[in-house]
N, C-alpha and C positions, 0 to 999 in steps of 0.2 A: 849369548846366542840370539837375543831379541825374540820377536814373535815367530812361531813356527806353526804350520798347519798340522793338526792332529787327526782331522777327519774331513772328508770332502764328498759331496754328492751333488746331484743336479735336480732342480725343481723350478716351477713357475712361482715368481715372487709377487705377492699382493700386499697392499697397505690399506688400512681402514680409512674411509673417507673422513677427513678432519671436520667437514661441515655437518654431515648427517650422523656420523658415528655408527652407521648401519651397513652401508654398501661397501663392497671391496673394490679397490681401484688397482688395476694391473700395474706393477712397477717394472715388468719386463715383458717384451713382446714374445719371448720364447723361453724355454728352459735354460737357466743359467747355473753357473757353479756356485754352490753355497758351502762355506768351509768354517770349521771350528779352528780358532787360533789360540795358542797359549803363549803368554808373555812371561818368560822366566824372570825378567827384571822386576816387573811389578806384581808378579804372581797372580795374574788375572787372565780371564778367558773372554773371548769375543767371537760373535758370529759375523762373518763378513761375506758380502756378495757384490761382485762388480759386473756391470753390464756394459757392452760396447765392444768396439774393435780395438786393435792395438794402438791406433792413432788417438782415438778419443774414448776414454773409459769413464763410467759414472758409478759411484758407490751408491748402491740402492739399499744395502743393509750394513749397518755398523752398530751392532748391539752388544754392549758389555753385559755378560751374564752375572746376575746377583743371586744370592740364596733365596730371595723372595719371589723370583720368577717361576712361572709354571707354564709348561708346554701342554696344550690341550688338543686332543684329536677330536675334530668335529665331524669327520666322515672317514671312510675307508682309505682315502688318498689325500686328505687335507688336514693340516694342523695349524695352530696359531699360538702366539705368545705376546704378552704386553710388555713394552719397554717404557717405563715411567720417565727415564731420562730423555728419550727421544719423543716422549709424549705421543706415542702411536702404538698401533697393534700390527704386527707382521703376520702374514699368512703364507704358507708354502703348499703348493699343489704338486704331489709326486706322481710318478708314472705307475707306481704299484704300491700295494699295502706294505710289502716287505721294506721298501725304502723308507716309508713313513715310520715304521716300527724301529728301524735302526737309528734314524735321526732322533726319535723320541728317547730311546735308550741312551744315546750319547748325550742328549740334553740333560737327562737326569744325572748321568755320571759327572758331567762338567759342573752341574749345579752343586752336587755334593762336594766336589773339589773346591769350588769357590767358597762354600760354607766353611770347609776346613781351613782354607787360607785366611778367611776373615777371623775365625776363632783364634788362630795362631797370632795374627796381628794384634787382636785385642789382648791376648795373654802377654805379648811383648810390651804393649803399652802399659798394662797394669804393673808388670814387673819393673819397668823403667820408672813409673810413677812412685811405686813403693820404695824403690832404691833411692830416689831423689828425696823422698820424705825422711827416710832413715838417715841419709847423709846430712840433711838439714838439722835433724835433732842432735846428731853426734858432734857436729862442728862447734857449737857454743860450749858444750861440756868439755871438749878437749882444749879449747883455748882459754877457758876461764881460770883453771888452776895456774897456768903459766903466767897469766897476767896479774893474778892477785897474790898467790903464795910463792911463786917461783922466784929464784935469784936471777942475777944478770946472766950467769953462765947458762942456766936453764932456758932463759929467754933467747939467748943466742942459738942454743942447740935446737930449740923448737921452731925457730923462725922459718926454715925451709919447709918443714911439715905444715906449718900454718899457712904458708903461701900456697902450698900444694892443695891443702884442704879448701882454701878460699877459691882457688881455681876450679877445683872439682865442684864446689858448691855453686859457683857461678854457672858452670856448665850445666849442672843439674837443674838450676833455676831456669836456665834457658830452655832446657828440655821440657820442664814442667809447663813453662809458658807456652812453648810450642804445642805441648800436648793439650793444654787448655784451649789454645786457638783451634787445634785440629778437632777437639771435642765439640767446640761451638760450631765449627764448620760441618762436622758430621751430624750434629743436632739439626742444623739447618737443612742438610741434605735429607736427613731422616724425615723431617717435617714435610719437605718437598715430596719425598717418596710416599709418605702417608697421604698427602693431598692427591698425588697422581694415582695412588692405589684406590682412593675413594672415587676418583673420576672413572677409573677403569672398572670398579665395582658397579658404578652407576651404568657405565656402558654395557657391562655384562648383563646386568638386570634388564636393561633396555633390549639387549639382544635376546635374552630369554623371553621377554614379552613379545618381541617380534617373532620368535620361534613359535610361541603359542598362537600368535595371530596367523602365522603361515600354516600351522597345523589346522586351525579352524578353517582357513581358506581351502586347505587340501581336502578336509572333510566335506566342505560345501561343494568343491569340484567333484568329489566322488559321488555325492548325492545327485548332482546335475548329470554326471556320467551315467548313473543308474537310470535316471529318468529318461535320458536320451536313448539308452539301450531299450528301455520299455517301449518308448515311442517307435524305435526302429522295429522291434518285434511286432508292434501293432500294425505298422505300415507294411511289414512283410506279410502279415495275415491279410491285410486289405489287398495287397498285390496278388496273393493267392486267390482271394475271392474274385478279383478282377480277371485273373487268368481263367477261373471257372466260368465267369460270365462270357469271356471271349470264346471259350469252348462251346458254351450254349449258343452264342450268336452264330458260331461257325456251323453248328448242327442245324440251327434254324435256317441259315442261308442255304445249306445243302437241301433241307426239306423244301424250301421255297423253289429251288431249282428243279427238284423232282416234281413239285406241283405245277411249275411252269411247263415242264415237259409233258405232264399229263394233260394240261390245258391245251397245249398244241395238238396233242393227239385228239382231244375232244373236238377242237376246232376243225381238225381234218375230217373227223367223222361228221360234224355238222355240215361242213362243205359238201361232203358226199351226199348227205341227206338233202341238202339244198338242190344239188344236181338232180337227185331223184325226184324232188318236189317239182322240178321244172317239167317233168313228164305228166303231171296231174292235168294241166290244161289240155294236153292232147287227149288224155283219157276222158276228160269232160266233153271235149269236142266229139269224141267217138260216141260218148253217152248221148249227147244231143242228137247226133246223127242217127243213132239207134232209136232214140225217142221219135224223131221225125219219121223214120221208117215205120215205127210202130203205129204212129198216127195214120201214116199212109196206108199201113196194113189194115188198121181199123176202118178207114174209109173204104179201102178196097173190100174189107170184110162186109161192110154194109152193102156195097155194090155187088160184091161177089159172095153173098151168103151161101151160095151154092158151093163155093170153094172153101167154106169155113171148116169143115171136117178135115179137108186135106191139109189146110194150112195151120190148123189148131196145134198140131204137133210142133211145127216150126216156131209158132209164136211162144209156146211154153218153153221150148229150148232157148229161145232168145231171152225170155224173161229170167230163166234160170241163170243164163250167162250174165245178164245185167245185175241180178242180185249177188252173184258171186263176185263180180267186179266191184260192186258197191261195198261188199264186206271186206274185200282186199284193200280197197281205198280207205275204209274206216280204220282197219288195223294199222295201215301205214301212217295215217294221221295220228293215231294214238301213240305209236312208236316215236314219231317226230316230236310230239308234245313232251314225252318222257325224256328224250335226249335234251330238248331245250331246257326243261326243268333241271336236269343234272348239270348242264353247263352253267345255269344261273347260280346253283349252289356252289359250284367250284369257284366261280368269280367272287362270291361273297366270302368264302374261306380264304381266298388269296388276299382280299381287302383287309380282313381281320388280322391275318398274319403280318401284313405290312404295317398295320397300326401298332401291333404288339412289339415288333422289332424296332 
């Protein structure tokens, strides 16, 4: 029947970097078919994967499964095994954890079958070796009596048996020599496997060391992430403070606008007071005119003392009016000075607010 596929799945194929023994190198650009094959002639199992089109195909996995192999799950969707004969480590990335579990179960099943096949082969070899040794011991004992104590008739009758035993003995010697040769070959392969296993153990230890290093780096990254989060929290707090400062500035700006409006009102009042102050010269002119009239009246009073009694009432009335006008003028000046002082205080408050802002 030859080789027949017994299980098939699809996965991304990787191989360990032969230089660094650390990094994975993709062996396929996409998911490819990975199959278990059973060779009934040799009683062996292989994992085979072929990449490429119908025109050009490339074998990326050709791994004969031995009882010493182990399939290891390194993550939920990734697994690997070491092939000492190919002197490499194969890795498979599956689309789901179920596919990985099925492949691992089939690997264990095939590994047990390979172990049973090896045990049966060793039993056959031991049986063949024991049979050859027993035949080698029996052949001299059967030929010795006929050659020493037997008659000519016995020699003639035992000649075919002797020839047959010799032939069998020669065949068994050939089998023993072949077995010895195979044993030496297997010892060499075993030594090679041990050396490859030692290299793979070193690679595994190095991988474990790398894993510890990655764990340390991951912890460092987590600490840096926590620090960055703390900084972000601090910056957010600062941003909130800045927002509060902006709100305060907006309130101060609104207050400044209110004060500017009040200042404009005060300036308008001041302008009105200035307009009213323009009337003061007229009042002063009238006052001077009245003073001239009073002097004239006094002169006339000297000249017309006789008219003093009659005009005394007019003079008193004029003096009362003048005093009243002076009092009104003094009150107006006091009000004007108060408004000017208020305007000066408002300007000083605006200047102080501008400096604070």
